[in-house]
C-alpha positions in Angstrom: -9.6 3.6 -10.2 -8.7 0.2 -10.6 -10.9 -2.5 -12.2 -13.5 -4.4 -11.7 -11.8 -7.6 -11.1 -9.7 -8.1 -7.8 -6.0 -8.8 -8.6 -2.3 -7.7 -8.1 -1.6 -6.0 -10.7 0.1 -2.1 -11.6 -1.0 0.3 -13.6 -3.6 3.4 -14.6 -7.1 3.5 -14.1 -8.9 0.3 -14.7 -5.9 -1.5 -15.7 -4.8 -1.2 -12.3 -6.0 -4.2 -9.9 -6.5 -4.6 -5.7 -6.9 -7.4 -4.3 -8.2 -6.3 -0.1 -7.2 -2.4 -0.4 -8.2 -1.7 2.7 -6.0 1.7 5.1 -5.6 4.6 3.0 -3.8 7.9 3.6 -2.8 10.9 2.2 0.2 12.7 1.6 -0.2 16.5 2.8 -0.2 18.0 -1.0 -3.4 15.7 -2.1 -1.6 14.3 -5.0 -1.1 10.5 -3.6 -2.1 8.5 -1.3 -0.8 5.7 0.1 -2.9 2.0 0.7 -2.4 -1.0 2.2 -3.6 -4.2 -0.1 -4.2 -7.0 3.0 -5.4 -9.6 0.9 -3.3 -11.6 -1.4 -1.0 -8.9 -1.7 0.4 -7.6 1.6 1.3 -4.7 0.6 1.7 -0.6 0.3 0.8 0.9 -2.5 1.3 4.3 -4.2 -1.6 5.8 -5.8 -1.3 9.4 -7.8 -4.9 11.1 -7.7 -3.8 13.1 -10.3 -3.3 10.6 -13.4 -4.6 7.4 -11.4 -0.8 5.7 -11.4 -1.0 2.5 -9.1 2.3 1.7 -8.0 3.4 -1.3 -5.7 6.1 0.8 -3.7 6.5 -1.8 -0.4 5.9 -5.6 0.2 3.9 -7.7 -2.0 5.1 -11.3 -0.6 2.9 -11.9 3.0 5.1 -12.1 6.1 7.1 -10.8 8.3 10.5 -8.9 6.9 12.1 -5.5 7.5 13.7 -4.2 4.3 13.5 -1.1 1.9 10.3 -1.3 -0.8 9.3 -4.4 -2.3 11.8 -6.5 0.1 10.1 -5.6 2.7 7.4 -8.2 3.8 4.3 -7.7 5.4 1.7 -9.3 7.2 -2.0 -8.0 7.3 -1.1 -4.8 6.7 -4.0 -2.9 7.8 -3.6 0.9 8.8 -1.7 3.4 7.7 -0.5 7.2 8.2 2.6 9.4 6.8 4.3 11.4 9.0 4.1 15.1 8.7 7.3 16.0 7.0 6.2 12.8 4.6 9.2 10.9 4.7 7.8 7.6 6.9 5.0 5.9 6.9 3.7 3.9 9.9 2.0 0.6 8.9 0.4 -1.5 11.3 0.2 -4.9 10.6 -2.6 -7.4 11.7 -1.0 -10.7 11.6 2.4 -9.8 12.8 0.6 -7.7 16.2 3.7 -4.5 15.2 3.7 -1.4 14.1 6.4 -0.9 10.8 8.2 2.5 9.7 
């Protein structure tokens, strides 16, 4: 989902915008996916695969800062995986050369 024009905008279906989506992983129930955004937003976005709703759940500002939700900062988040219990996401950052939990 997402519109044809690049951007960083949460929304539903084609109103949602991505600048540089890169990594993708699904929760075990298949309803939600997490997407890493490496260009522009440096964020983690949650995508509801049923209704197409896109929400930024972490990051949004380039940097290296441990925080919760949008207070976290990422430096080119690339790969992402979800723990088997669905409680944690593990994110690799190309710029910072670290793995975040």
